[in-house]
N, C-alpha and C positions, 0 to 999 in steps of 0.2 A: 566595466564589469556589468554583467546582466544579473538582475535579481529576480528570482521566481519563487512564488509561494506554492508549496506542495502540501496537499492534505493527505494524511494517512487515514483511510476510512475502512471500516469493517465491523463485524460483529464483536461482541464482548469476548475478550481472551483469545483473539486469533494470532496475536504476536506483534501488533503494530509497534508498541514501545520497544520490544526486544529488537525488532528490525532496525529501528532508528538508532538504538544504542550500539548495535553491532556496526552499523554503517558509519556513524559519527565518531564513536569512541573505541571501536573494535573490542567491545566487551559483551558478555552475556551473563545473565544471572538467572538461576533457577527460581529465585524468590519472585512471586507474583505480586505486582503492585498495580492496583486499579488506577487508571488515569481518571482524574476528576477534572472535568472541563477540557482544557487543552494544555499541552506542554510544547513549547517551541524550542527547537534546536536549529543550528545552521551548519552547513558544510559548503565549502567552496571547492569546486572541481574545475579542472581544465578539460575542455572538450572541443575538438576541432579548432584548436588555437584560440578558443574563447574561454574566459573565466566566467563561471556561473556560480552565483551564491544562491544555494537552495535553502530557503526558510522552510523547515520541516514542521508542519503543524500536526502533532500527534493528538488526534481528537478521540475522546472517550468512545468506547465501543457501544454499539447499539444492541439492545436486547428487548425483551418483552416489556420491560418497565420504563425504558428510557429511549427516546428518539434523538438522533443527532440534531443539534440546533443548526439550522441552515445559515444563520448569521455568521457562523465560523467559516463558511465557504466563500464569503465575499473576497474578491481579489485573487482567487485561486487560479494558478496557471496550469496545474496538472494534478492528477490524483493517482495514488497507489491504492487500489482496492485489494485489501488483504483478506485471504480466505484460509481457514484452517482445514487442511486436507483430511484431518481425522474427524471433522464434523461437517457433514453434507449440508446442514441447514445454513452454514455460514456462506455458502455460495448463493443461496437464495437471498440472504441479507445483503450481500455485495451488490446484486443486481437491483434490489430495491433502493439501496443508497446511490447507485449510479443514476437511476431514473430521477430520484429526488434532487440530486446534484444538478442534473441537466435542466430540471424544471426551475431550480433556484438561480442558476448562473449561466445556463447555456452549455453547449458542448465544449469540453476541454479534453486535452489528451489524458489518457489513463492507461495504466498497466494492471493486469490481473496478476496478483502475487499469490501463488499457492504455497503457503508456508508450512513448515514442519515436515519437510522432505526427509529429515532424519528418522521420522516415524512412519515412513511410507507403507510399511507392512500393515499398519493400523488404519490406513486411509479408508474413508467411506466414499470418497469421490473417485470414480473409476477413470482410468486412463482414456477410455473412449469418450467420456464427457469432455475432458480437457482437449482431446484431439478435435472434437466437433467444434468447440469454442474457437480453437486456433483456425480451423477451416472457415469459420464465420468471419475471420479477420481480427479477432481479439489478439492483442499482444500479451503473451503469457510467460511468466517466469516461475519456476519452482525454486523455493528458497528454504534455508534453515537458518534462523537467527542463532540457533545453538552452535552449529558448525561453521557458519558463515557462507555456506554454499549458496551461490546465486544472488546474494544480497547486493553486492556492488553492481552486478549486471542489471538488476531491477531498476536501480536509481539511474544508471547510465542509459538504459533504454528510454526511460521517461525524459531524461535530459535531451536525448536525441530527438524525441518527438516534439519537445518544446522549441528546439532550434529550427525545426522544419516549418514552423508556423510563420 
């Protein structure tokens, strides 16, 4: 069995915890609980006839008061950068976190996760922006932790990238 540490990174309240809960336990709660520090879950999946145990590090969200502690990133194999489509500023935060991650541990596979697709009519991030990022080579998945849309796909795409290394 292959074990991989996956970090969930993003701004405050983008849905990192909800995505992990949807993926690991198939549940969603409307109650907002702030992550303090890091919460670790794991899920084993079968991919290309290989078992992968994903250790999911749900790290607190970054905001103007608190920066993500880069010591949490040690040993990370891959990253899901979570963006809230209803808040454009969370895209900027994701790229700051990507840069900081690469400075701390080097380049690792990552997937851009545009969350809250169930609220797409309220999105501040335009489709053209997402299309441009895709054309630049970024792996992108639109998800909804609430409905489950795209959640498994996001984790599977990251698993695929991890096995390509």
